[in-house]
Structures are given as structure tokens and as C-alpha cells.
N, C-alpha and C positions, 0 to 999 in steps of 0.2 A: 775562624774561617777567613781562609786566602783566596782572595779573587783575582785571575789574570785575563788581563784585556789583550788580544791580540788581532793583529792585523791578518783578514780570513786569506788574504792573497799572499803575502808575503813571511808572514810569522812572527813580523815584527813585533816589541810592544808598541801597546797604544797608551800615552801617558796623560795626565792628567785633564781624563774623562770624567763624565759622572755616572756612579753606579747607585741604584737605588736597593736598600737592602729591606724588606718587608717579612712582617709575618702577623697575615692577619687573622690567625689564631688567637692569638694574644694582646692584638692592639697595638704590634712594635713597628717604625719605620725609621731608617734611617739611609740620610743620604751621604756617599763619600766621594773622594776624587782619587784617580789613580796616581802613584808615585810615578817616580824617573825610569822605574823598572816596569812600569805597568801593571803594577800590583796595589791590590788595596787589601789591608787585613781589617778586620773587626775581630777584637778577643771579648772574653768575658760575657759571653752570650750564654742565655740558659737552653737546655736542651728541648725543653718547652714547644710544640708546636712546629710546624714545617715553616723554613725561609724561602722566599723567592728572591732571587737575585736578576736584576736586570739592569741594562744599560741603555740610556738614551742617546737619540743622537740628535743633532740641528740640521742635517741633509735633509732631501728630499722625503724621506720615506719616515714612517711615523711607525713603523713596526719594531719589535724589540726584538733582541737576543736575550735570552732567558733561563734561569736553571731553578728547579726545585731541591732543596737538600735538608735533611736533617739531620743532626749534631751528636756527637756521642761524648764523652765526658774526656778531658784531657787528649784530645786529639784535634789536630788541624785538618778541617774538612776544607776540600779543593776543588774550586768550579773554573773552568776557562771559556769566557766566552770571545767569540771571535766577531769581531765587528768590520765591517768597510768604510775606511777612511775617505774625505773626498776632496781633503787639501787642509792646509793650516785652519780654517776657519770652523770647518763641518765634519761630520760624520754620518754616513748612509749605515742604520741600524738592519740589517737585513734580519726576518725573523726565523731564528733557528734554534735548535736546542743548546744549551752549554754542556760540555764536557764533564762528568761528575764522577766517573767511575775509576779515573787515572789518580796514584797519589805523586804530586809533583814535588811536594815539600822535603821527604825524608826516606829512609830505607826500611820502615815498618813492614815487616811480613805478615799481614794480616787477611782474616778473611771474616765474613757476616753474614747473620741470617735477618732479614729485616722482617718488618710483622706481616707482610703481605706473602712473602716465601712461607711462613713460617704457620700463615694459617693454611697455605692451599699444601704443604705438604702432609704425607699419614706419620702421624708423631701418635706413638703409644699414649695413653693417659694425658694427654699436654704437656707431655714431660720436657722441657725445651734442653734441658742438659743430654738427653739422649738424640734429640735430632743433631748435636754438634757432629757426629759421626758422618753428616754431610760433608763437612768442610775438610780439606787439605789439612795434612799434618794432624790429625785428629782421628782414633780410632776405638771401637769399644776394648775395654780393659779387662785384662786379666788382674784383678784387686787380691789385696791378700785378707779381707775381710767381708761377710756379706753386703753390707752396708757403705764399703771406699766407692769411691766415686766411678762411676759409669765409664769413663771417658779415659784416653791416656792421649796425652798432647808430646808429639816428638818419640814416642816410644816409652817416654816414662813414666814412674809411677804417679796416679793420679792423685797423691795426696801432696806430690812436691806442686801441682798447681796453684795459682794463686786467684781466687775467685773474688770478684765484685761486683757492687751494685752502685752504677754511677760513679765508677771510679773509688768507691768507697769500700771497706774492707767488709768479706762474706764469707769469713772463713771459720770454719771450727778448728780450733788452733792446739786442741790436744793430740790428735792426729791427722787432721789435715781435711780435706773434703769441704763441701759445700755447708753453710749454717741453715741459712734460711733456705729451703728449695724452690726457686723462684718460678712459678707456673707461668704460663703462656699469658694467662689474661694480665699480667703486670710484665708485660714484655714488648717493648718495641721494635728492641735492636739487641741481639747478643753477638759478641764479637770475640773470637780465639785469637791472641797477638802470640805468635809463634816465634820471633826471631828478631832484633835488631831495633826495639821498640824504645821510644823516649827514654829520656832520663827520669819524665814523671812516674812512670812505673816500674816496680822491682819487687824486693821480696821473695822472689824465685831464681832460680838457675833455670828455670826452663819455661812454663807459658802461663799465658794469664787467658781467663776466662772474664769478661766486664759484659755487665748487662747494661741497658739503659733503659730506663723505666717511662711508660707513657706519662701523660700530662692532659690535663683539663684544654681548653679551650673556650672560645666565644661562642660555639654551637655545643648542645649536649649530643653527646654521643654513646654507644655502649652497645652491652650485650645481654642477652642471658640465655644460657645453653643448657642442655641434658647430655652425658654420654655416658655409654653402655658398652661395656665387652660381655658379652652372655655366655660365652664358653662355651661347652660341650652343649648338645651336639653340632653346632657350626665350626667350632674349631676341630682339628684334626688331632687324631690321636697319637701320642708318643709314647714311649715306655721311660723316658728319662722326665723329671722334673723341670718343672719351667721357674723364672725366676719374678718376684714383681717388683714394681719400682723401688721399693727399699734395698732389694738384692738377695732376699730371701726366698728358698724354694717353695714352691706349692704346685698342686698337683691340678688333673685335670678339672677338676671340682671347681675350680676357683673364677670366680665373677668381680667386675668391679663396674662401680656405679657413680656418675661423678655428676653434680649441677653446680652452677655456679652463675654470678653476674657481675658486671663492672657500669660504672656510669661516670662520665666526665664531662664537666661541664665549667659555665662561670657561676662565681660567687658575686662578683662585682665583673661587668664587662670591661675588656679591655685591661683590669687591672689584677683581680684577684681570681684565680681558678682552682678549681679541684679535680681527683681523680680517685677512686676506689673501687677495687677488687676484692672477691671475695669466691672461694674455691672450695669443694668440700668433697672428698672422694672417700668412699666406702667397698673395701675388699673383703670379699665373702668367699673362704676356704675351707673345704671338710676335709677332715684328717683322720686317720683311722688310729684305735687305740687296740693292740691286738695281743692280749693277754688272756690267751683260752687256758692257761693253766690254772687261774683264779676266776675261770667262766667269765670272762669279760671279752667281746669282741665288738666295737662299738665305735661310734662315730663321734667326734667333738667338731664344732663349728668355730673355727676364726673369723675376728671382723676388725681387721685393721682399718683406723679412720684417718684421715687428713684433714685440717681443718687450715687453710692458709688467707690471711687477710692482709690486704696492703691499702695505703694509701696515700695519697702525693699532692701536697698543698703549692703552688707557686701565687707569687705578688711581686705585681712590679710596683715597689715603692715609689720610684722615680724612674723617667726615662734611662738613667744608666745602673740604677740600682734595682735588684731583681731579690728576694728573700725565698726559702723554700724550707718546706716538713715533710719528711717521708715518715713512715714507717710500717714496717714488717713484723705480722706475727702469726708463727706457725707453731699447730700442734699437733706431730705425729704420734700417734699411738699404735705400734707393730703388736698384734695380738698373737701368741706362742700358746694356744690353747692345751697343750698337750697332745700326743699322737704323734702321726707323722704321714708319708707320704706311703702306700703299700702297706705290705706285710710287717709283722716283724716289730713294731714300735709300740713300746710298752712304758709310755712315759705317760701318767693319769693326769687328769685335768689339776689335781693338787699341787702338782709340781710346774704347771702351768707359769705363764712369766709375762709381762707386758715389757715391750722396750719403747720408752719415751723419749721423741727427740722435740723439745719445746725451743724453739726461738725467737727472740724479740729484738728488734734493729728500729734504733729511732736515730734520725740524721735530720739536722739544721744545717743550712746552707744560705750559702749569700754570694752574691755576683756583684763586679762593678765591671761596666764597659765605657771607656773614657776613648778618648780621639787618641790619647796616647799612653795611657796607664789604664790596664785592668787587672783585676782581682777576681779569685775563686776562695771561699772559705768555708770550712765545714766542721762540726761536731756531732760526732754519734757514738752513741749508748746501746752496746748489745750485751746479751745474755741469753746463754745457751745451758740447758739442764738435759744432759743426756745420760739416763737411768736404763742401763742394759738389761737388767735383771729385774723388774718391778714384781716382786710376788704376788700373784693373784689372791693368795690366801695370807691368813697372820704368821707370823715370824715363827721359826720351828725349826726341827733338824730336817734332812732327807733321809729319805733310805730307798739304798737300793736292795730290789729283794732277789735272792738267785734260789732254784729249785735244785732239788736234790742231785741232778747233773751237772750243776756249776753253772747253768745259763740264766741268763737276766728273765725274772718273770714278770717285774713289775719296777718302776722307779715313783716314788710317792713322796708327798713334802714340800719341802722349799726347793728351788731351783739349784740350790747348791754353790751359790756363789754371790757376790756384790760387785756392782761397778756403777757407781753414782756419782758421776763427774758433774760440776757446776764451773762455769766459767762466764764471767763478768769483764765485760771490755769496755775502754773510752779509747777514741778516736779523736784528733783534730789534725786539720790538713788544710794548709794555703800556700796558694800560688801566686805571685805577683809579677806580671809581664809588663814592660817597657816597649815601646818602638823607637828606634834610636837610627835614624837614617835606614839603613840597607840591612839592620839588625832586630833583630826581636829577642829580646833578652826575657827569660824566665828563672824565677827565683822560688824553689819549692822550701816546706816543710814539712813533716807528716811522724807524728809519733802514735802509736798504738799500745796502751799501757793494759792488760791482761793479768786478772787475779785468779787463779785456780784454786781448786780443793774437788779431792776426790775421795771419795767413801770406799775403798774396795779391799779384794781380797775372796778368802773363803767364806764358808757358813759360820756365824759366831755360836748357832746353836747347834753344830756337829752335822757331818754326813756319816750315816752307817752303810756297810755293804753287810746284808745279812743274809744266812744259809736257814731256810726253811725247811721242816720235815715235810713229808708226803702228807702227815695226819695235819699240821696246819696248814698247808695250802689247801687240802681238799674242805676243812674247816671256813677257811676264808670264801672259797668258792661257794660254799651252801649258805654263808651269810646271806647273799640276795644284795650285798652292798654296793656291788657295780660299780659304775664310774666314780662313786664318793670317796672310794677307798684312800685312805689316808695315812700320815706317819704314826699316829699314835695308836689306829688300828692294828700296827706289826709289831711297834715298840712294846704294845700291852700282853705279847705273845712270849716276851724273854727270850728273844730266838738268840743261836748261836751269832757270834758276829765275825766276819772276816777281815772288816776295816773298821776302824773309827777315826776320823780326822777331825780338828777344830780349829776356828779361825781363833787366834789370841789375842789379837791386836785389833778389831774392828774400827779404827777410827777415820775420819776425815783428816787430811794432810795435802798440802801443795803449798805453792809458792808465786812468784810473780814474774810477768815476761814483760820488758819494755822494750819496744822497737822502735827505734829513731832512724828519721832518714834527713837529710838535706840536699840539695841539689841544684845546680845552675845548670842553663841549656843556653846555647848561645845561636839562633834560626839566622846565617849569612845569606844574605843574596847577592853572591858574587858576581852576577849577571843576569840578564834577563831570563836566561835559561838554565844556569846552574845555581842551585843551594847547596851549601855547606851545613850542617848541624854538629855541633862542637857540643857536648858537656860532660860532665863531672857528676857521680851521684856517691853518697856516703851513707851507708847502713851500719847500725849496728844492733844486735841482741843479745838482751841483757841474759838470755840462758847459756851462753857460750861462759860465763863467770861463773857458772855453777861449778866446776870442776874444780880441780886443785891449783890451777893456775888463774891467772888474768884475763878478763872478756879478751875476744876478739873485736879490737874495736880501730883496727886500720883498715877497713874494707872500702878504697876509694876504688869508682870505678867509672874510669873513662870511658866516653861513647863518640863515635863518629859515624858520621853518614854523608854520601854525597848524592846529589840527586841532578841529572841533566836532562832537560828536555828538548829535543832537537828539533821537535815540530808541537804542534796542538795536541796533535795524538798519540803521541809515544813518551815514553820516559825512561832512562835508565838509571839505575839504584845500585849500592852500596854500602854496606855497614858494617862495623867492626864495634866489640866493645865488650868491656866485662859486667857481668849480672850476679849479684849477690843473695842469696836465699838465704829462709830463716829457719830455726831446729823447730819441730814439732815439742811440742810440751811432754809429749809421752816419751822422749828418750830420757830426761828429766825424771817424770813420774813413775817411769822402770825403776830407775835407778834405787829412788826414795821406798817403793813399796816392796819391791825385793831384796833390801838393805837388811843389815842386822851389826849391834854393837855386843855379838854375844862375846864372850870370851874367848873361847872357842876360834870363833871368826877372828877376830883382831890378832891372835895367835899366828894364824894362817897368814893374816895379811903382812905381820911382822917378817914371817919367813920369806914372803914373796921379794919385802922391799931388801931383805938382807941377801936374796939372791939378784937385785937389780932389777927383777920385773916390776915394782913400782920405785920410782925415782925417792933416791935416799933421803930427800928433804922435805918428802911428802908428810904436813898433817894429818892422820889417820880421821882423825877427827871431823876434818872437813867434806871427807868422801865417804863417808858411812852416816848411816841413820836408823832409828828404830822402826823399821817398817813392818809390813804384814806377816806374819807367820801362822802358816798352817801345821800342825805337828800331828801325830797319829799315837796316842797312847793305847799301850797293848792292853787287850780285855778280851773276856771269852765269851761273854752273854751281855744284853743289854744292861742289866743291872749292876755288873761288874765295872762299866765303864766310869770314868770321873766325869764329873759334871765340868760343862767348860769353863766354870772359876776355879775348877780344883787343878785343871790342866797348868794353869799359869805358870807352873815351876819347871814347866819342860822346857821354856825359853831358852834357857843357856845350854843344854843338854841337846836338845832334838838337831838332827842333822838335815840340811836339805840337798837337792840333785844340783842345784843352782841357786847362787846367790850373786848378786848385782852390785857394783858400787858406782859412783860418781868418777868420771876419769880423773885420774891423778893428772894425767896431762893437759888436762884442760879439753876443749872443743872450738872448732873452728867453723864458720860459716859457708855453707855449700856456695861455690862459686861456678861460673860457667864463662869462658871464652867464645863469642858468637862472631862468626860473618856470615855475612848473604850477599849476596848478588842478584840483579833480577831486571828484567825487562817487561814493561806492558805497552801494550798499542790498542789503541780505541779504533775498531777497524769501520765502523759507522756509528752513530748516536746509540746505537742499541746492544750493540756487539764489542766484546772487549777481549784482547789474548792477552796472558801472561806466562813468564817463565821463571822462576827460580831457583838457587842453588843457598842452600844453607848449610853451613858447620856448625855445631857445638861440641866442645870439648869442656867436662863439668869434672870439679876438685871437691875434694871435702867430702864426699856423701858418705850417711852414716851406715855403720855395719857394726857386728859384733866382734868381739875380740875376746878370748877364752885366756885369762893370765895364768891358770894355773892346768893348762892345754896338756894330755898325754902327748908322749912319743909320735912321731908319726906312723903310719901304718900302711904298707902296701902290700895288697892281696898276692899270693903266687898265683900269678896266672895259668904258668907251667901246667900248675894241676888242676885248672877250670876246663878239664876235658869233656867232650861229651858221656864218656863211659864214668866219671866220676861223677856228674852232673844227675845223669839214670840213676845211679845209686843212691845219692843223695834226696833225690824227689822219692825211691822207693822206701825210705825209713819212717816209722810209723809215727812219729812226732818230732816237733821243732828241736826239741832237747834232744835226740838221737843225732838231728841233722847239726845241731849246732856244735856237739862234741865232733863228728867225723871232718866238719868243716874248719874246724880248731886245728886238728890234726895234719890237715892239708897244705896249714897257712893260708887258708882264704880268709878266715875270721880271726879277730881277736876280741876275747871275753871283756867284759867290763873290768872285772878285777885284776886282770892281765894290764890292762889300761891306764887302772889306776894304779896299778905299782909302777908306773913311768911318770908319773905327773910329779912337779917339781913339790907340791906340798900334798901331805898325805890328809884323807879326810879323818876330822876328830870328832866329837860330841861337842855340838853349837857350831860346828864348822858346815862348808858346802864342798861338793864333789868339784864343781863347776866356780869357776871366780870372774865372771863377767863382766866387762865394760863396752860401751858404744865409743866408739873411735869414727873419726871425721875423716878417713883415708880412701877411702873408696872412690872410683872415678868411671865415668863412661865417655864414650865419641858416638854423636849422631852426623851421620851424612845424609843429604836427602837434595832429590830433582824435585820439583813441583811445577806440571804443565796444567794451565787451567783454561778454557773458554767458557763465557757467558754472555747471553742474549738475554737482555731484558724485555718485557713483552712491548712494550709501547702502544700501538693500536693493534698490532699482529695478534692473531691466532694463536701464537706459540711462542715460548721462554722454553730458557734448559742454562743447567750448570753441570760442566763436564770437569773433572781433575784426575788426575794421574800422579801419583806420588811413587817413587822409586827412591827408597831410604833402606836403613842399616843403622841399628843402634846395639853396640857392646857395653858391657858394663865388666865391673866386678862386686857389685851388689846393687839388689834390687828392692830392699825395705832396710828398714832401722832394725828389724831381727834377723837378717840376713848374716848368715856366718859362712866361713869357710870349714867344707866338708873333711878337712883332714889337717890336723894342728896350726890353724891359722894360717895356712899355704895359700893366700890369694892369689898367688901367681898362675895356679892352677883353674881359678875361677872366672878369668876372662872370657868372655862367651856373650852369644847374642842374649838380650833382654827378653824377658817373658812376655813382654808387649812389641817384640821386633816383628813388623813386617818387611818384604823386601818388594811388595806391588801392592797399591791399594788405586782401586779406580771408584771413583764415585760417579754417577749417571743422575739427574734430574731432569724431568720434560715436566712440562707444563703445556696442556693444549685446552683452549678456551673454544668447542665447536661450536657454541651459540651461545644467545646471549642469558647469563646467568648461571652456564654450567661450566665446570673447570674438570679436568683431570688431570692427576698430578702419578709420574710413576717416578720412583727412585730404585737405583738399584746400586748395590755396595759388593765387589768383587774383590776378595783379599787373598793373599797367598797366606798359607800356612803358619802357624804360629809354632817357635821351637817346642821342644818335647825333651824332658829330661829322663835318662834312662837310671832306675833305681834297682837296687838289689830286690828280689824275690825271696820272702823266707820260707817261701817252700822249697828250696835250694839250699841256702845258706842258715837256715833255723833262725834266721831275724835278718833286719834291714839295717842294722848297726855294725856294721865290719869291723870298723873300727874302734871301736867300744866306747866310744866318749860318750855316750849319752845323748839322749834328745834333749834340746835346749828351750827355752820359754818362747812361745811364739813362733816355735815349728810348726805347729799345728796350721798357723795360718800361711806359712812361705811356703814349705813343703819342699824344703832343702834338703832332704835327707842325704846319706851316704849314697854316691854313686854306682853303678856297676861297674865290676872292674874294667880298666880301661876305656870309660865312657868319658868324655869331656862334657863339662856342664853344657846343657841344652843344645846337644847334637842333634838330634831328630828333629824332624818337622811335620806336621801334621798338613794334610791335602788342602788345598783351595777351599775359600768357602766362598758362596754367592746368595744372596739374598735381592729378593724384589719385592717391593711396596708399591702398593696400589691405594691412590687416594681419589675418591669422586664429591662432588660438590655440586649443589644446585639449590639456587636463590631465587625465591618467588616474593615480588613486591609487595609490601601492602603495610597499612597504617603507619606510613611516614618512614619505615624501614625496609626490611628484608627477612623472609625467615628462609632460612636454609637448613637443607637436611645433605647430611654426609655418611658417608660410607667408607671405612679403610681394611682394606686387607693386608697384613703383615705376612711375608712370606709367599707370597701368592704359587709358589710353584711346589711348595711344601719341600725344601730343600733339607737334608740330616748334613745340616754343618757341624762339623765335628771340631772347629775353633771360630775364631772370629766373631765371638759373642761376647757380652761383658760377663763375665762369672769371678766365682771366687777361687784361689790358686787350688787348693787342694781337693775340690771337686770338679777341676777340670779336667780335660784328656790330655795335658800338659804333663803330667806326672804316668811314665810308663815302664813296664819291666823290661829289664835290659836282654843282652844275650838273645837275640834275635826271637825273642818269644811274641806271642801273638798278641797282636792290637787291640787293646779292651777299652771299648767305649763307655765311660761313666757318666757322660752329659751331653746334651747337644744343645744348639741353637734353639728357637722356639720354633715350634711347628706352625703351620698355616693358621692363623688367629684373625677374628674379625672384630670390629668398632663400628659402631651405630652412633650417631649424635644427629642432634636438631637445635636450632639457636634462632632467634630473635635478634637483628643487628641493625643499629641505627646509627 
């Protein structure tokens, strides 16, 4: 905490004046005196409670100038007190509110939502992460799988964000994203750091989300609440699916019920405090199993459950030492009961699954606040189990049933895959600070050690696609087995087999990741009005050493900021620095899981090495691994298919479309150059304005490279005439279209593409041989304007922000690849999450005692659209014949329509207005509160601007001036009601 004492008339610093820092919530009190620049620094304070800072004078007035402030981890909160001196011997302190909205210390570009703002906002399901879209530099995210983070900072992939609780790690480090979903009841404040932040923060080349947890105090406080989203008929109808809080599609039948309680207070007054929070959520969603050929048209009900428990203990060991203990325990189960939304969904309950996301975080902390030295330290253990497809039934095969027409009639048995990831992490963090004249020196060290184990791959009991005769289908329909239909009911008929696949190596494997950090930072008070912050941070990530070269250990990141305060109510700031990120473990895990040491594959790698596509000195044993492998033995009927144990001999002869190796050139840590400049002005004690310019250029972003890529192919656009398109459309099937399109030079077949690959496909080998390379780049530019008014004693408050920005890049995700033969020069274009204009407007009204009304509007220009080929013209979407790549179903980066650049079109603007109403009635020593929220009040049909998965968004459209096809929409008008008792 930094406190500045200024002469209210001249703005000059007031030296050697007494300041009282109190926290009655925890019984803390300290008296300090201002230095030669009029500053007081108090470091090493706990974030528990609220601090009251006041200056007392010896003049004719007994009034005080004071401020109330809450702290967040690893940030210097600033207070300015304006006093009236009366001479060398005394000060008249006039009663006035201290200035706390400004940051006169450094150049950090950040914004926060406090507990009071969060409580008043309309927030679906108490999901704090989703509420961050109200802040500048944050937008709803187009992600790359349903459960990916729902927000994007600076237009970047949400998986690149660093998520923290009280400054400590809260990332699931397999893909990225949040580990423990911090609920509203365990959030005192949440902050987004977008640019130019302190050297104490890192492990991302992008933004940071830091939750500050609530604490107990000398007074008991808490709440009991219930929240309900009743769904239809109150919610508006929509032909498009909604998304639940986990990102999965749900229908109009969706309902949500929530309940929870929190309690905080003293264990021993002024010494030991506790705060505990427990929240339960149950989602109900009815899905349809639509299999009329088998006599089944019925519904199944899915019930997803969230148990989120948190506890925090704080103990004041002495006046200077404080100890803390925090625990977070999440048990999230997402139910996939079978069926789907609307008709045509033929997955039976026997093929249903649960997705488990179980998280545990336990952190012990210690802090020391001395006159010259201060210290913060922590030790945290975390565990995350992510079982993406926990079968509802016993192990066994999956069976896809086709009727005589070739259409899928049913899917029964196993979910068909395995993905069961376990991550265990230890983190220790330490920061030592020393006041030395006009300098505040900080020294920090932080280490995270994570161990991963993934059991993944296909189904070790086999997946069948079978063709049933009309008689077999009729017998099943007549059996009356209904929704209980299982795999053995089908396999017992010994049907004809169209395809049979089996996983040969269903084993768990993994490795460890160590992230180490050292930093030093000097906050130098050059004058009473000018502060310079100079720091350097070193980061290392052991995953960078998993390739063919040594690790990336020279990541020194200098950071510099200047903050000039011309008067008590304004600041000018400038920041510049380097910021290093980490690799997601999936980059290494995918290279292990999809790898092989089959002789044929090793021979291919040897040929690539002889061609110079793999460095000549590479030891192939260091970049290969016996990964998972799914093979497809040939068999005509179920009884003729080999058992899984009998298929093991195919490991060395099976060919695959894509195999992945560890990068023989090694990996580099992502990094960015960040620049910022800004101005803040506090118009009154309640109103503040700000303007910021930020720039970020990122390097070493991950993308995919095919070492065995075919030669480039460019469609002959001269033959893409209206008459030829009409002829192609008129042909009876895609095979005929493909043949004609090939003759016109519009399409290259896979066989023709394979003929141009450097290495031929061989038994035991692979068509595509891919590596993850760290060569991607991005550029972000933004102007941010903000105006904010706190409530004070008025009947209203507001927060307004406008962001004008642009993000361009040549990779959006770790599975992003170039559309044509590794030519990334043609990939530079708008990010999937690029917006040019974002306006966020929040207004709070307090019409009478106990009542509040909040109106939150979000208005965004449209997101980019990638224009892709239409198979109804070309007979395929793979124009260059290079084949689909692993993960492409998530990224959606298929070939583009001839002549179209990446993300070259735009969707229209989106506009959403949400409304929240609260009414509190005093009673029983607290208050009873009723709430009602309406989301998308005007029921806008938004085609962009909402959190969604990439391949189900409207951002993939057919090119060639084809009509727009709307595949999804933002949520229609929805209602949420709550009741709570707060004390």
C-alpha cells in the first residue's frame, strides 16, 4: 500500500506527517510517518478485511482526511490524502474523501469488478468468469472445444490466459483454462491485467485473471441463497441450441437450480478468522433419442452437477506476521445421457458418458509487514482430474448401426474413446521487499512442478460399424428393448461389419513440467510526482526441452514504466516490457500420444532426415515414442473380427493418416513485446476518466507444421465460372462432382497430393508427419476509453468503456495449420476473436431504500468469417488433397474458397442488454433479498459476440457469394430468479 500526502492547495508533498492505518475487521492498527517525498509505504499486508487510512493534524480542526481500501495480491494499492497545512508546527486536516481510483505507481493496464458490483450485476449462474466481459479488453470467446474459457483477453485464445487465486496458480495446465471455477461466493474482487503489469506477474504473453478471495473478520457475516433458471415457457424460443456454463449445447428444456451458503467470522477476535463457502448447482436438460427404425422415439434426462466448496483461514501470529490457509474443492460432473437436441439423434443411453472435472487446491501462506522489510510466501498443492468420457455403463465395444439405406440408425455401447487426464502440481512462491530511501526493491522466486498422466486413445474393446438387414432391424424393433438397447444385443446377431477399429495401447503415460521464475524490481520515487519502475524477470519452462534441442532458458524479460502525477487528481503513465508465456502440456502430450516407433514410420523419418527436413544430427529415439494407435482389421462379420488381443500384431503394419513427433528443432517459449500509454483523471471523489493506448506483438506462438506436406496447389480460378458451378451443382453425387472439378483444375485428389509428398506412405507409416512449431506471431493494437462513477451517497452509479482494437495473427490455436503446404504467409489475418469496436455500458440505479436496478449493455462489431469450399460444388472441402489433420474438428481451419483470404468476411454487430433487479428487506439482524435477472432483454438474434465453440459458430461459411447459413445464435431472452438472506 502506498499513501501520498499532498497539500490540498499547492499539490506539494507533506513530509513527516502522521498516518494511521487501521483494519478493525482483523484488529490491525499501525501509525507511520510520511517520508521526504510525502509518501508512506506499508507492505506485506494481508488481503483480509478493509483498511481505513487517515491523517491526523495538530491544527484547529479535529476532522480527518481518510480513505477505505481493500487490497489484492501482488499489487500496490494507492491512496492520496489532501491536507491543509497551517505552518511548520501544525496541519489542519479537513474532512475529505481520499483518492483511491488512480494508479500513480506504475503503468499497469487493468480493471476490476468488486464484490458490490458483482452482486448487483445480472450474472448467469453466479459465473464470475462470464461477468468479465463487462471490462475493457475482454470479450466473449470463440473457443476450440466446448469447455474452453468463455472469455478472450486482447482478442487472444482464452487458453493463453493465466488464471490466479490470490496470486497463485489456478490453471489446468493440460490445455489451459481455469482449474477451479471460482464462484461468486468466494470472490471479493476479480481483476483483469491486460498489459504492462509488474514483474511479479508472468507465465503468459497475454492477459491475467486474478481472483482475490474473501476473508473472515471480527463480525460474523454471510449469506444463504437459492437461484433458479426455470427455462420455458418464460424463456424465449430459439431454433438454435443454448450453452450451459460448461460450454455444452442444451435445448429449450434446460433448467438450472442453485443453492449455497457462506459464513465468515472470528475464531478468536483480532487474531484468527475463517470464511467458508459452499455452492451447489444442478442443471436439468431433456434430450431426444430419435431412432424410429428401431421403434424408439423417447427422451432421456441429463443432470449435470457442480459442487464448489472453499474455505479460508487467517491468523495474526504477531503484529507483523500473518498466516493463512486456503482450500478449494470442485466436483463438476457434466452429464451426457445420450440423445441430442431435436430429431435425428440416435445415441442410446448405453453410449452416454459423464465428463468429470475434479479440482483440489490447498494453499498455505505467510506474510511479514515490517518497517523496512516485508515478505510474502506461499506453498500450494493442486490436483485436477479431467475424465472427458467416463462411460455410464461397463467397459465394452461401441456399435454404430446402419440400416439398409446406409443411414445411421443407432449408436450403442461405449462412448468410443478414452481421455482421462490427471495433473498434480506443487507451487512455492516467495517475495521479499525492502524500502531503501526513495527505492522499494522487490525480489521474487516462484516454482511450479506439475506431473501429468493421460490415459487416452480409442476404445480398447473395439468400435464397430455394422450393417443390419431389414429383418434384423424389425426383430430389434419388435423386441421392445427400447432405450435399454446395448452393444451385445447387436453383436449377438453377428451382423455384417463395415468397419472395425481397436485401440492397441490403452496405457497412461505422461511427463512433468517445471516452471521456474526469478525477478527483481525497483520502484524508484524520482520525485514527489514521478515514479519509475524498473524490473527484470526470468522464466523457464522444462517442456521446451522435450524436443530435439536443449530447453529455452534465456528468457530474460526487462520491464520499465514511468508514472507522472501532475496533480492529486491525474496521472500519466507509460510502460514497456517483454512478457514470456508457457507451453500447454497438450503440445507435448499430443506428440507422445500420436507418435510411433514402428519400423515403417522410422524409415519415413530417416528419409525426411536425408532430405534435410529433419536436422541431420537428430537422434530419432529422442523425438519418437510408442504412443496410442487405433487400427482397423479387415473383417466381414462380427464373429470373423479378431479380438483386441489378436490385433496387436498390426502395430507395425497399420498405416495412419497423421502421426506426430516431438519437434527435432525444439520449442521456444511464447513471448510478447508490450507497450502502453495512458492518462487517468479523477473528476470528483466519485467520477474518474481514463484513456489508454496499448500495443502487443507476440512471437513463438504454437502451430502445426507438416514435415511431409504435399506440393502447393492453387485452384484454377479461371474455370470457376458461373456456368461450371451450375454444372457441378447439377451432378448426382459428390463423386461425380469431384471428378469434374479435378478435370477443371479446381481440386486435387488425395492420391495426386500423396504423389507429391517428400516421403511415400508405407505400412506402419503415416501420410502426414506433423510437429508443433513455435513460430507463430500476432499483433494487437487498441485504444480504450473509460468513464466510471461510484455510488457514494447518490442514487446511481455507472461504468462505461469503449475499446477500438485490432488483432491479426498467423495462428489461433495449437492445432492451427496452414491451409496450403505450410504456407503461413497467406494465413496472416484477423484472429477468430478479433473485434474492432466493443462498447460496454453498465448503469446502477437505487430508486429507494433496499432497491437496486442494474442495466448492462454489450455492443460489439461482428467477428471474422472464414469462407470455405462447398462440397455441393467441388465434391469435397479438401481442395488440395492434403487431408484433415488431428484437431481440425476443433479449430475449423479447413481449405478456403478459391481466392478467399483467411477470415476475410465479417458477421454483423451484436447487441445484448441484460437487466437485474434487487430488493432487500431488513429482518433478523440482516436482510432478505429477492432478485430477478433478464438476459438479452430485447431478445436479439445475435449471430456473433457470444461464447461458442469454433466449429459450431457462424464464423465458417461457404464462399463464392453463397447465402449466409446461420448455425447458431447467442442466447435468447432468459430469466433467472433468486432469494437470499444476507447478514
